[in-house]
N, C-alpha and C positions, 0 to 999 in steps of 0.2 A: 730444641731452639730458633728460627728462623724467620725471621723480622718480615713481613711478609707486603704492609700497606700501613699508610694511615686516614687514618676521616678524617674529610677537611669538615663536609658539613652535613645534614641534610638535606633532602630531594623530596619538595614534593609532599601529599600531608600521609601518607600510606606508609611509611616506616623502614623508606627509600635508602642508604647513605650515601655519600659518596668521596669515594676510597681510589687515590691515589696509590698505583704501586712502585713498590722500592723494592724492584725481588726480578731479575733476571725471563722466570721461567713465569709460566701463566699460571698463575694457585687461585684464582676464582674460576672457580665450578662448582657450580648445585650440584649442591649435598657432600662439595667437601668443609671441616669444620675448621676454624682459625680462631681461635683465643686470644684476649687481651689478660692487661690485670688491673686488679681493686687492691688496692697493698700489695700483700702476698700472695692475695688465689686469684689461679690464673679462670676466668670468665672463658664456655665455651660458647660458643659463636653457629650454627649450621647452616651453609648458603643454602636463602629457598630457590635463590635466582640474581641472575644476571645480565648487565648492558653495559653497551659502551655507549661512552656518551665525548666525542671526541679524543681525550688525550686517559680517560678518568673511568672509571665503573660507577656504577651506578650498582647497587646491590641491595636489595632485600633478606635479612635472617629471618629466620622458624620461630614467631610467635612471636615478631615483632613488630607488629601490621602498624603502626601507627606515629606519626611526629613523636605527641610525644615520648611512647617509650623511646623512642635514642634521638633524644634533644640528647643528651650527657654523651652522649660516642661523642663528639668533634673531639678533634685533636688527641683522638686512642690510636696506640698506635698496636697492627695488629700482626699475631705469629702462627706459625706453627710446629708441628714440630715431625711434620711430614716433609722425608727425605725427598731431590728431587731425583731423578733417573736424568743421569749423564751419558752424555757420546760420549765418545774416546777423543781425548782432547779436552774433555770441558772438565774444571774447576770450577769450584765453590768457594767464594772470598774466604773463609771459617778456616777451608782445609787448608791454604796457602800461606796464611799471616801463620809466623813466627817459625816457617821451615826458614834453616840453614840457608846461607844463597851462597856455592864453590864458582870458580873460575873453571873453565873447560883445560888450566891448569892446576888445580884442584886448590888454589889461595883459595880460603875460606873469605867473602867477602862483604856479610854481615847478615842481620838476622829479616824476613818479609814481618812488615808492620802494617802495610797497607796494601789497597788494591784500587787505585785511584781510576774511575772509569774520564773514559775527554771523549768527546765527540768524536775525533780518529780515531782512537786508541786508548788503551788501559797501561796501566803505569804501575810499574810492581816499584813497595814502597820499600826501601830495601837503607835499616838503619848497620853502619860500621860500627867496628867495636870504639870512634872518639863518638857516637851518635851525631856523624854528619849523616846524613840520607842522600841516597843513591837511587834515582826513577834512571828506570833497567825501562824500554817497552816490552808488552805482554806478546812478544810477535812471535812466527818462528826463526825466524833470526836474528831472535835472541839470544830464546829458552829453544835448550840444546836439550833436557831431558825433568823430570816429575820426576819425584819416587820419593821416597822420604830427607830431599837432599835440592835442592834447584840446582841446577850449571846449565850456566850462561857463559857466553861467546861475549864474548870480553873484546871492543872494539876501543882503537885511539878517538881520547875525547868523551867515553863511555861514563868513567869515573873522575 
């Protein structure tokens, strides 16, 4: 399950909704199936049309052709089960969280608890054994390898 967007409002009277993307990948294409949770039940929505307006997606779902049918969608989070195709050196946040982090000297630094997306760069948030947070830039100068663990180059002042 991948959270991909949030419906923030309706648009017009023909059933379009405004969706803010929270995915690094383009998940909103005609014919794709998304879902939301109604209590604990998945409700599936197939995209009939999609267009952009500034940074907002305007999406119309099949069988939802009026404002009254989509009014209750405001605030819903949208999900997909479809894993995106990744290029070499691309990772999903879900794949990184929980991985142990080691220095190039094979010293355990902690575990990844989050990945923060900042305007200038991405940061790995690592918690050590004392629950102290370590922020490591997620760039090739620091990240040596990623397998079943992450190996980082530690420089003075990083920890």
